[in-house]
Structures are given as C-alpha cells and as structure tokens.
N, C-alpha and C positions, 0 to 999 in steps of 0.2 A: 485621638488619645495623644497625650503628651507625656514625656519622661520615659518613653520606650527604652531610650538609650541606656537609661540607668539600670534596667533590669538585667539580671543574669539569664542564662539559657533557660533554665527551669521557669523562671519567672516569666519569661516571654511566651513560653508554651502555655503556661497557666492563662495568661492574658488573651492568647488565642482562643483557648476553649471558652472563656467567659464571653467573648465577643460573639463566638459562633452560636453559643446558647441564647444570646440576646437576639441574634438575628433569626433563630429558629422559632423564638417566642414571638418575635415581630411577624413572622410569616404566619403563625397560629392566629395572630389578631387580625391579619388580612383576611383569612379563611372565614373568621367570625363575621367580619363586616359582609363578605359576599354571601355568606349564608342568610344573613339578614335581609340584604338585598333581594335574594331569591325568594324568601318568604313573602316579601312586600309585593313581588311582581314587578320590580322597578323598571326592568328592562322594557315591558310592555308600556308602562306608563310614559316611558322615555322615547317610545317609538322605535326600539331596537328588535331585531328578530330574535335575538338571544342575550343572554346576560354576558356571555363572554364577547360578543360585539360591543356592548356597552363598556365593558372593562377595558377593552383594547383602546377605545377612544379616551377614556377617562384618565388612564395612567400610562398610555403611550408604550403598550407592550405588543409583541406579536400575537396574533390571533390563536397560534398554538399554545403559547405560555397562558394566555387568558383561559382557554379551554382546560387546560391542566389545573389551573387554580379552582375553576368552577367544579370540576369533578372531585377534587380533593375536599373542597367545601361540603359536598353533597355526601362524602363518605363519613365525615367526622362531626357533622352537625345534624340535628333533627330538622325535618322539613314539614311543611304544612300543605295539605292537599286543598284543592279548590273549594271543597266544602267545610274547610277549617279545621279538620282532623289533624292532629299532630302525629308525625310518623317518626319512631324512634331512630336513633343514630344507627345506621347500618353497620359501622365498625366501632363498638364502644371502646374496645382495648386500645385501638389505634388512637381514638380520640383522646383518651387519657394520657397516652404518650405524648401526643402533640401538645396538649395543655402544659405539660411538663416541660417542653422545650428540648426533648431529646431527639427528635426526628427531624432529618432534613427533607426537603422538598423532593429529593430523589428517592429517599426512603418510602415517602408517601406514595409516589408513582408506582414503585414496586409492590408495595403492600396492597394498595387498591387494585392493581391488575392482577395480582396472584390470588386474592381473596375471591375473585369473581368466579374462579372455577374450583375452589376448595371449601370443605365444610367449615362451620363456625369454630370448631374445636382447633383449628389450625392457626387461628387469629393470634391467640395468645403465645403460641410457640414462635411465630414469626416476628411478633413484636419483641419478645425476649431476645431473639438473635439480633434484631435491629439495634437494640440498646448497646450491643457491643461489637456490631460487625457493620461494614460498609454495604451499601445497597446491593453489590454484586454477591455478597455472602447470603444476603436475605433471598435474593433470587434463586440461588443454587439450592439452598434448603427448601424453598418452595416447590422446586422442580423435583427434589427428592421425595416429598409428601406426596406429589401428584403421581409420581410413578409407582409408590407403594400402594396407594388407593386403587390404581387402575393398572395392575401388573400385566393383565392380558391385553390391554389396549381395547380398541373398539370392537364390538361384537362383528364377527366376520358375516359376510352375506354372500349371496350367488353372483353378484355382479363382478365384472373385471375391475380389480383395484386400480384407482385412478393414479396416474403417475404424478410425481411431485411437479409444480409449475416452476419452471426455471425461465426467468425473464432478464433480458439485457437490453437497455436502451442506450444507444450511442448517439452523442451529440457534437458535431463537428464545430469548432470554434473558428473565428475568422483568422486567428494566428495559427491554425493548423492543429492546434491541440484537440484532444478528443476527451470529452467528459462522458461519464457513464453512470448508470444506477441500474438496479435490478435486484433479483433474489434468486436464491438457490434452495432447493429442497435440503433437508436435514443431511442426507448422506453426501451430496455434493458439497454442502456447506462445510461439513466436517473435512471432506477432502481438502478444499480450498485453505481452510485453516491450517491443516497438517502441512501442507506445501509453502504457505506464506510465513507461518510461525517461526521456523528455524532461520529462514533468509532474513527475516525482519528484525533479527536481534542486532544490537549495535555491534559495528566492527570493533575488533580490538584496536588500540592506538598502533598505527604503524608509522612509516617514514614520513607521511604526509600530515601526521598529527592525529588527534582524537577524533572520533566520530560524532559530529555535531548535528546530524539530521534529527528531526522530530519523529515521532512514531508513525504519523501519516506519511511522511517522506520515505521512511524505512519500508513500510508496507507497499508503497507504489513502486520502489525500486525492487522489492521482492517480486511482485507481480510481473514487472518487466523481466526479471531473471526467469520466472517460469515460463513466460512467452518465448524467451530466447532458447531455452532448453526444448521446449515443445517444437520449435521451428526446425530442430535438426532430427525430429523423429522420422523413422522410415515409414511410418503408418500415415503420414499426412496425406489428405486426399489430392488427387490429380485433376486439374482443370485446364482443358484445351491442351493436353499433353505435357503440362508442366506443373511442378509443385508451385504452391502459393508463393508469389513474389511481389515486390514493389519495384516501379521503374521510377527513375529520377532524371528529369531533364535539366541539363545545365549547359550554358554557353561555354565555348571553349576558353574565352578569355577568364571567365570566372573560375573554371576548372584550374587553370595554369596558376592564377594569382590567388586564389583562395578568398578573395574579396567579392561579395555579392550573394545572390541568392539562387536557390534551385527550386524546382516544381515537382512534387510528387505526382503520382499517377492520377490522383483525383484533384489535382489543381491546388493543393495546399502548398504555401510558400515557406521554405526553409532556407537557413544559411548554407553556403557551400561547406563550411566546416562541419555543420551537423550532417550533411549528406555524406560526407566521408566517413564521419564516425558511424552513422547508422549503416553504411555499407558493410561494415565489419560484423554487425549482429543480425541484420535483416536480411541479408542476401540480396542488396539493392545492385542492380546492373546499370551503370550510366548509360544514357542515350544522349551522345553529344551531337549537338546540330550545329549547322553553319550559319552564316549572317542571313541567308534567305530560308530558314529553317529547314534546310535539306539535312538529311541524316548523314552524319560523317562517320559514327561509330556506335554500335548497338552493344558494346561491351565485350571484354575478352573473358572467356569462361576459364582461362588458365589461371585466374585469380582465386579460384576455389580450391579448397583443400581435398586430397584424397583421404580415405580411412588411414592409410599407411603413414601419410606425413603427419596427420593429427596425432597417431599413436607415438610417432617420434618426438612430437613436441610434449606429449604426456610423460614420456621417459625422461626427457631433459629437464622440463621445468617442474614437474610434480603438482601442477595447479597454476593459479595466478603467481607470475613470477615477481610481482611487486613486493619490495622488501617488507616483511613482516606480515604479509597477507596469507590467510590461511584457507581461501577459497579452493575447493577441489578442482580437478581438471574439467569435469563436465559442466561446471558453472562458469568456465572461462572461454573467452573468444580468442581467436588467433589474430593478432594485430601485425600489420607490416611495419616494420621499423622504418624503412624506406617506403613511403607511400606507394601504393601500386599504380595510381595514376600518373606518378612522376617516374615510372620505370623500374619500380621495386619489384624484385623477383618473389615469386611464391615459392620459397625455399627455407630449409631449416635454419640458414644463416640469416634469413631477413624476417623471421617470425618469431613472436613471443605470446604466450598465453597470459591474458588479463581478464580479471573479472570485470563485471560491467562498471563498478565504481571507479576502478584505476583506469579503465579503457577511456571512460570520459575525461578522467584527470589528464592522461596522456595527450588527448586530442585538444584539450581546451585550457592547457596550461603550459608553462615553460619547462616542465619535466621532459627530460630526453632519455631515450633507450639507444645504447649503442652495444654492439657485440664486441666481446673481449675473449680471445681463447675459446671461442664457440659457445659462450654463454652470455646472457644479457646482463648489461650493467645499467643502473639507473642513476641519472645525473640530476639532482635537484635544482630548482630555480636558485638565483643568487640571494634572494631574501631569506631562504632557508639555510644555505651554506654559501657564503661568499667565495669560498674556494672551489665550490662544485665537486666535491669529492664524490666518487662513485660509490654507489650501494649495490649490494647484491642480495637476492632474496635468500633467506636462512634456509629455506626448504630445497633450495637447488643443490643437487649432489652431483659432482662431476660423473659424467657417464662415459662409457666406452664409445668413443666417437666413431670408431670403425663399425660398431653395431648400428649406430644412428645413420651412418653413410649407407651401410646395406640397406637398412629400411627405407631411406629416401630413395635410393637408386631403385628398389622394387617399385615404389610408387610412381617415380618418374618414368618408368618404362611401361607404365600401364595406364590406359586412358580410362578415367573415372566414369561411372554411370551416373546420371542425374540423381538418382536416389541416394547417392553416397556423398554428394558434395556438402560442404559445410562453408558458410559464407565467411569471408574475411575482409580487412580493409585494403 
C-alpha cells in the first residue's frame, strides 16, 4: 500500500482492519481450494500419502501448518465419500463466518477443536463470541460451556483414579545450556502458572533503565527465580549425606584473572565469570586443581550464610538493595561485594541482597557496589553517569547497627548446620 504516511491515526487503524479482512478472506479461498483438492483425491493421484504432505511441498509450509489448513477445510466445506455421496458441512455457522472474512486462522483452530466435544447448539454461541473477541476469549467461553454441560465430570468407577502424567524432557546442548519440554497435570500446571505469573511481570524502570525483556525471557527468568528459592528449602532431599549441589572445576590462573572457562560437574563448559555468578545462587563449591590436576582446594564452607546473618541482611536491605528495585528478601541472593575467591569476608559489611536480574547485572557490567556508613551504595557505569554519582536503594532504611552487630555476633559464634546454609558468591 502507498500513501500510509498521509493517513491520520484513525485512518491507519481502518486500513489495518481492511487489510486483515482481506487476508482472512484470502485464507477462506485457500481452504476452498483445499476442499476441492480433497474432493478430487488429488493427493492420491499425485502419489502423496496425505493432502497435507502435498500442500507442504506445493506451497512450502511446515507439515503442521498444512495439517491445520486441511483440518479447517474439512470443517467448513462439504466433502464427498468414495461412493460419491456429498457430506454436509460439519460446522455451517463457522463456514458462514469464514466466508464473510471475520475469522482468523487462530479462531478457526479454536472453534474446530472446541466443537469436537460440544453439542451443535454451542456453535452459534462460540461464533458470536469470535466475531468480537480474540481466540483466547472463545477458548474460555468454550471451556465454560463444557463445564456447565458436565458439572459432575466423568462418572466414578471402582478403579483407583489415575494420577496426572507429569513429563519433563531435558536436553543438554553443546554450549552447556539445557533445553526442556514436557507437560503437567491441571493442578500442577495451575501451581506453575501461579508461581511464574507474578515473577514474570515486567520490572518497573530502575536505575539501570526500563525492563526490555520479552515475555519468554521474563518467564525464563521467573522459572530461574523459583528454582533459586526452592534450592533454599529445608525439605530438599539428601543424597550421599549432602543437599543437592553442583561442583565447578576451574584452574587457579583462571580463578585469579577471571579470564577463561570452568567445567561443571557434568563436563559442561562455562566462563569463569559465569561460574562466580552461579556460585551466588546455586551453592557451587569451587574445586581448584593444580597443573597436574591435583586437588588444591575443595572449597571453603565459610562462604555460606547462616540464618542469623541472612536475617541481618533482611533487616538492613529489606529486599534487593539495587536502587528502585522492589523484589522482596526471599527472592534475593546474598552477593559478596568483594569476591569471596579474592578473600572477601562473609560478613554483613561485605554482603548485599540482590535479585537475580540485578545480581547478573553486577557480575556482568561495570556497575559497582561499595559500602558507606554500613549501607550499600551503587555506582553506575560512566556511560550512565560520567560522574559516577552513588545511588542508594529507596527501600533501605538505616537500622540500629548495634542490633545488626548483635545479630551477626550471634551467627558468627555459632557453627551452621548444612540444612541452614544458603549459597552466596
């Protein structure tokens, strides 16, 4: 189209609606062609196993897309049996709306799937909804109709009810990443959504700028937050006398310089910087090796927090201490301001609470944290503030340092049990 720049905002939206209607009408024409090809048995004459396979090669679409088109065509156009009998349109109300160009391909998918388990009377209701709502709205109405029709659910029997099948497939990539897929039962799926949803909301703009992550990125970070919180649970299983942990192997020179790679316990390769950051959240204990692979150090357990020290951090920082961040304490990790492997103490004066997003930022950017008057100050990179003016979390409230010192002294005079330890960097 030309001349779009001459349209006002309302005119541009009108143009969008017109073009979408044209695209939907064009899709209806595609389905009509497919219905005719199916009636002729064209796939058999062309030597293909199915019409979808033929469509895939003719118009270069994925087989899944071709199957969707064929299923849609079967639902809104009549078919012919091998004996020549004409079978009426399965979904006539849907077919009429398709001919009018008011339904998208996604609407069709929802309607075809929903009507497979609903009485014919529901078709008109769902199509009326589809004329004014997005596919998700149609899906929700269909679920409501289904629930009203079958309020008692499946008839009970004497057999033990089957448990929902929960599946998780893990695939290790060559670069150490883990890809996964699977499914959860309705109850577990609802719990997952309840846990992920609030954490996947965009962060409010903070001192580092607005949240530019996509929804999948936010959901991935939310899942990582849930895993981090679960790793602190006292109910985690014990294996070989230890709670679940990961070992990182890194040579001494790499540990000192921060340049190079480290190896996870399962031989995955990660950067030295990533190893130090993960140590904060996953309880990684460094196993330092010499030139001949002899073990020099299997890690200092004093790097780990006691409950008393963590409570002191909660009291001082009130959650993630990064300026303008509102993450609560339970979703924050204790970060060593001076790195633990460089001799930094595990003490209230060398620790700060950071949520996962800002923990990553501190480890992988030029932001710096410095203590001043017993409170953490954040110094941005020069490109954000050439004068590197210090920033402080708005939620940090000066506390009674004698009380904090008393709390820390109690924790330092007490040896923590493994079940109480929380990993830090």
